[in-house]
C-alpha positions in Angstrom: -11.6 7.4 39.4 -13.2 10.8 40.2 -15.7 12.2 37.8 -14.4 15.1 35.9 -15.8 18.6 36.5 -18.0 19.4 33.5 -16.1 22.7 33.0 -12.6 21.4 33.3 -10.6 20.1 30.3 -9.7 16.5 30.1 -6.1 16.5 30.5 -4.3 14.3 28.2 -0.7 12.9 27.9 0.6 11.3 24.7 3.4 8.7 24.8 4.9 8.1 21.4 5.0 10.8 18.8 5.5 8.8 15.5 3.2 9.1 12.4 0.2 7.5 14.2 0.7 9.5 17.5 1.0 12.7 15.6 -2.1 12.0 13.6 -4.4 11.6 16.6 -2.7 14.4 18.4 -4.4 16.6 15.9 -7.8 15.3 16.8 -7.1 15.6 20.5 -5.9 19.3 20.2 -8.9 20.2 18.0 -11.5 19.1 20.7 -12.6 22.0 22.9 -12.7 20.0 26.0 -9.3 18.4 25.7 -5.9 19.9 26.9 -2.8 18.0 25.9 -0.6 18.8 28.8 2.3 16.5 28.4 4.1 14.6 25.5 6.8 12.0 25.6 9.1 10.4 23.0 12.6 8.9 23.2 13.5 11.5 20.6 14.1 14.5 22.8 14.1 17.0 19.9 10.8 15.7 18.7 9.3 15.7 22.2 10.4 19.4 22.7 9.1 20.6 19.4 5.8 19.0 19.7 5.4 20.2 23.3 6.4 23.7 22.3 3.5 24.0 19.8 1.0 22.8 22.6 2.3 24.6 25.5 2.9 21.3 27.1 5.7 19.7 29.1 8.1 17.4 27.2 9.4 14.1 28.5 11.7 11.2 27.2 10.8 8.8 29.9 7.2 7.7 30.4 7.6 6.9 34.1 8.8 10.4 34.9 5.8 11.7 33.0 3.4 9.6 34.9 5.0 10.6 38.1 5.0 14.3 37.6 2.3 15.3 35.1 -1.3 16.1 36.1 -3.3 13.9 33.7 -6.7 12.2 33.4 -6.1 10.1 30.2 -2.9 8.8 28.5 -2.6 7.8 24.9 0.0 5.0 24.3 1.2 5.3 20.7 4.5 3.5 21.0 5.6 0.5 18.9 3.7 -2.8 19.8 6.6 -4.3 21.8 6.4 -1.6 24.4 2.5 -1.5 24.7 2.3 -4.1 27.6 5.0 -2.5 30.0 3.9 1.3 29.4 0.1 0.6 29.4 0.4 -1.5 32.8 2.4 1.6 34.2 -0.4 4.0 33.0 -3.0 1.8 34.6 -1.0 1.5 37.8 -0.9 5.4 38.0 -4.8 5.4 37.9 -5.2 7.1 34.6 -7.5 6.2 31.9 -5.7 4.8 28.8 -6.0 4.6 25.0 -3.7 2.2 23.3 -2.7 1.8 19.7 -3.4 -1.6 17.9 -2.6 -4.3 18.1 -3.1 -4.3 21.8 0.1 -6.3 22.5 2.6 -8.6 20.9 1.2 -11.8 22.6 -2.2 -13.0 23.8 -0.9 -13.3 27.4 0.4 -9.6 27.3 -3.1 -8.6 26.1 -4.8 -10.5 28.7 -2.6 -9.0 31.4 -3.5 -5.5 30.2 -7.3 -6.3 30.0 -7.3 -7.8 33.5 -5.4 -4.8 35.0 -7.6 -2.2 33.4 -10.7 -3.9 34.6 -9.3 -4.3 38.2 -8.5 -0.6 38.2 -11.9 0.5 37.1 -10.6 2.8 34.5 -11.7 3.6 31.0 -9.6 1.5 28.5 -9.9 1.9 24.8 -8.2 0.6 21.6 -7.6 2.9 18.6 -9.5 1.1 15.8 -10.6 4.0 13.4 -13.2 1.8 11.5 -15.3 1.7 14.7 -18.7 3.4 14.2 -17.8 4.4 10.7 -21.2 4.9 8.8 -19.7 2.8 5.9 -19.0 -0.1 8.1 -22.5 0.2 9.8 -24.0 0.3 6.3 -22.0 -2.9 5.4 -23.3 -4.7 8.6 -27.0 -4.0 7.5 -26.1 -5.2 4.0 -24.6 -8.5 5.4 -28.0 -9.2 7.0 -29.8 -8.5 4.0 -27.8 -10.9 1.7 -28.8 -13.9 3.8 -27.0 -16.8 5.4 -23.3 -16.6 5.0 -21.6 -19.0 2.5 -18.0 -17.6 2.4 -16.1 -14.4 2.8 -12.8 -13.1 1.3 -10.4 -10.6 2.8 -7.9 -9.1 0.4 -4.9 -7.0 1.3 -2.7 -5.6 -1.4 0.0 -3.0 -0.9 2.2 -1.7 -3.8 4.9 -0.9 -1.2 5.5 -2.3 2.4 6.2 -0.4 4.6 3.9 2.2 3.0 5.7 5.6 2.1 4.3 7.5 5.0 5.1 4.8 7.5 8.8 4.1 7.3 10.2 3.5 10.8 12.6 1.0 12.4 9.9 -1.7 13.3 7.0 -1.6 10.8 8.9 -3.7 8.2 10.3 -6.2 10.8 9.0 -9.6 11.6 9.1 -9.2 15.3 6.5 -6.4 15.5 5.5 -5.2 12.0 4.1 -6.6 8.8 0.7 -6.1 7.0 -1.2 -8.9 8.8 -0.2 -7.6 12.2 -0.5 -3.9 11.3 -3.6 -3.9 9.1 -5.2 -7.1 10.1 -6.6 -5.8 13.4 -8.8 -3.2 11.6 -10.5 -5.8 9.4 -10.5 -8.5 12.2 -12.5 -6.1 14.2 -15.0 -5.9 11.5 -15.1 -9.6 10.9 -15.5 -10.4 14.6 -18.3 -7.9 15.1 -20.1 -8.7 11.9 -19.6 -12.3 11.1 -18.9 -13.8 14.4 -16.2 -15.7 16.4 -13.1 -17.1 14.6 -12.5 -20.6 16.0 -9.4 -21.8 14.1 -6.9 -20.6 11.7 -4.8 -21.9 8.8 -2.1 -19.7 7.6 1.0 -19.7 5.2 3.4 -16.7 5.1 6.3 -15.8 2.7 9.4 -14.1 4.1 12.4 -12.7 2.2 15.1 -15.5 2.1 18.0 -12.9 2.5 16.5 -11.2 5.5 15.1 -13.4 8.3 14.3 -10.3 10.3 11.9 -8.9 7.7 8.1 -9.1 7.8 6.0 -11.2 5.4 5.8 -10.2 1.8 2.8 -12.3 1.0 0.4 -14.5 3.0 -2.5 -16.8 2.3 -4.9 -18.1 5.0 -8.4 -19.1 6.3 -10.5 -18.1 9.3 -13.0 -20.7 10.3 -16.0 -19.1 11.8 -18.2 -20.6 14.5 -20.7 -22.6 12.5 -18.1 -23.6 9.9 -18.2 -20.8 7.4 -14.7 -19.7 6.0 -13.1 -16.4 5.5 -10.3 -16.7 2.9 -7.5 -14.3 3.3 -5.0 -13.3 0.8 -2.2 -10.7 1.6 0.4 -9.4 -1.1 2.9 -6.7 -0.8 5.4 -4.9 -3.3 3.4 -5.5 -6.4 2.6 -2.8 -9.2 -1.0 -2.5 -8.1 -3.0 0.2 -6.1 -3.6 -0.5 -2.5 -6.6 -2.7 -1.9 -8.2 -3.4 1.5 -11.4 -5.2 0.8 -13.8 -7.5 2.4 -16.5 -9.6 0.4 -19.3 -11.5 2.0 -21.1 -14.0 -0.1 -24.7 -14.7 1.1 -27.4 -17.0 -0.2 -29.3 -14.1 -1.5 -26.5 -11.7 -2.7 -23.0 -10.3 -2.1 -22.0 -7.5 0.3 -18.6 -6.0 0.5 -16.2 -3.2 1.6 -13.8 -1.6 -0.7 -11.2 0.9 0.0 -11.5 0.0 3.6 -14.9 1.3 4.5 -17.0 1.9 1.3 -19.9 -0.4 1.1 -20.9 -2.3 -2.0 -23.7 -4.8 -3.0 -24.9 -7.2 -5.6 -28.1 -9.0 -5.4 -28.0 -10.6 -8.8 -25.4 -11.9 -11.1 -24.4 -8.2 -11.8 -21.4 -6.4 -10.5 -21.0 -5.1 -7.1 -22.2 -1.5 -6.9 -21.6 1.3 -4.5 -24.2 1.8 -1.7 -24.9 5.3 -0.4 -24.0 5.9 3.2 -26.9 7.9 4.7 -25.0 9.5 7.6 -22.2 12.1 7.2 -18.7 10.8 7.8 -17.2 12.2 10.9 -13.4 11.9 10.9 -12.4 8.7 13.0 -10.2 10.7 15.3 -12.9 13.2 16.1 -15.4 10.3 16.7 -12.9 8.6 18.9 -11.8 11.6 21.0 -15.6 12.6 21.4 -16.3 9.2 22.9 -13.2 9.3 25.1 -14.1 12.6 26.6 -17.6 11.4 27.4 -16.4 8.1 29.0 -13.8 10.0 31.0 -16.6 12.2 32.3 -18.6 9.1 33.3 -21.1 9.6 30.5 -22.1 7.3 27.5 -19.4 6.9 24.8 -19.0 4.1 22.3 -15.4 2.7 22.5 -13.6 -0.5 21.5 -12.2 -1.6 24.9 -9.3 -4.1 25.6 -11.7 -7.1 25.5 -11.7 -6.7 21.7 -7.9 -6.2 21.7 -7.7 -9.6 23.3 -9.9 -11.3 20.8 -8.0 -9.9 17.9 -4.8 -10.8 19.5 -6.0 -14.5 20.0 -6.7 -14.7 16.2 -3.2 -13.0 15.3 -1.4 -15.5 17.7 -3.2 -18.5 16.0 -2.3 -17.1 12.6 1.4 -16.8 13.4 1.4 -20.2 15.0 -0.3 -21.8 12.0 2.2 -20.1 9.6 5.0 -21.7 11.7 3.7 -25.3 12.1 1.8 -25.5 8.7 -1.6 -26.8 10.0 -4.8 -25.6 11.4 -4.5 -24.0 14.8 -7.4 -23.5 17.2 -7.8 -19.8 18.2 -7.2 -19.7 22.1 -10.4 -19.0 24.1 -10.7 -15.6 25.6 
């Protein structure tokens, strides 16, 4: 890829204009060095309306967009079952690529995408908003302070699934959606980069008896880390409780945790977990991501989560799904 001229905008195309795509679109258009020049969605009216506000071209077919639009970077924000095919087309076109999580539906698809991106020499990134969040970085420091890991607990509670802002044809389905596949990658990224490699998984999931196509309503499981420590996982949906996404790490000298996704807490004695101040100001996740993308497209330093992490996350998710199906421990495939 040619290095971008320092005065030229980074030209971006967005494929997929659902809730997530629209959210990051705001961060892309807010960056002074980004120009969203093309958008694509199977909903022609949505594509046209979105394009009109951006003075961009509108498309309903991603291959036509890739053939005709002048782009440096493409953001793939379609449902997971289409990530593999569309991202490979983006890579084949020579553009840099940002893909939504999970990277793919299967480990083999994720590996295909990673290999293709590496071979093409392009920038490849996964949208994981907790990356470089100051609260997460503070949590990592706390984990080191509480001493050797004894056990960890990941808790996911959702009063309604799909969440009110996220209703679409696939998010509540077993084939692509569900809280473990949808929310799990965020926390798996934190676990893998803070606690270490997951080597095997045990899982049990509950599905509605009346609708075999629906995603899980509850799940229990365990990640075994390299070295033998365990992360106990509990997921529950459709209960009269506030949303909870939390991670608690029990060390030999104290307990560190995350509550409300990214707020660090600490207990160093038998007392309760207490909030820990985050020293750095919190920059919105989309703003952090777009800034790093622009830097990397310009061949400058930028901290991104690349497809290799997407492959690692997919390996754990695949082991989770297989364990739930067979009812026993399953080794996480080597990546």
